[in-house]
C-alpha positions, 0 to 999 in steps of 0.5 A: 400167834394162834388166835388168842381168846377174847380175854387174852386179846384184851390183855395184849391190847392193854399192854400195847396201849400202856407201852404207847401211853408211856411214850406220850406222857410229856404231851400237854393235856389237850394233846394227850387227850387226842393221843389217848384215842389214837393209842387205843385204836393203834393198840387194837390194830397192832394185835389184830394185825399180829393175828392176821399175819399169823393166819396168813403165814399159816394158811397163805395169802391165797387159796384154791376155791372150788365151786362145783367144777370150777376152780380158782385161786382167790385171795385169803380174806385175812390177807385182804383184811390185813392189807386194808388195816395196815394202811389205816394203821400206818395213817394212825401212827403218822397222826400220833407221831405228828403229836410227838413232833409238837414236843420236839418243836417246843423243845427247840423253841426253849433252846434259843442258843443262849445259856442262862447265867 
């Protein structure tokens, strides 16, 4: 994915946010409000990570930097940004899916092993 225009990025982010919102529809209102904020951040990070991945694939994780007669191999700034963001992305997803475990826990509470007659 070449770097899309701002408008295209916003469309991709919205599409990803809608996809994630559909997964969390059954959360209670208070939990859904928390999930909403996380989903918006995660959707943004998802698209940014895709852009960074493409840049890294195209230009590589490192490049040769020249300063006068001095040459050195340094990390591509896109690689550095990707490494930082992927950790935060994973942590945000973890928080979001902890909210889903709330649903599973409540489903288990409803099923006490006895059938209604």
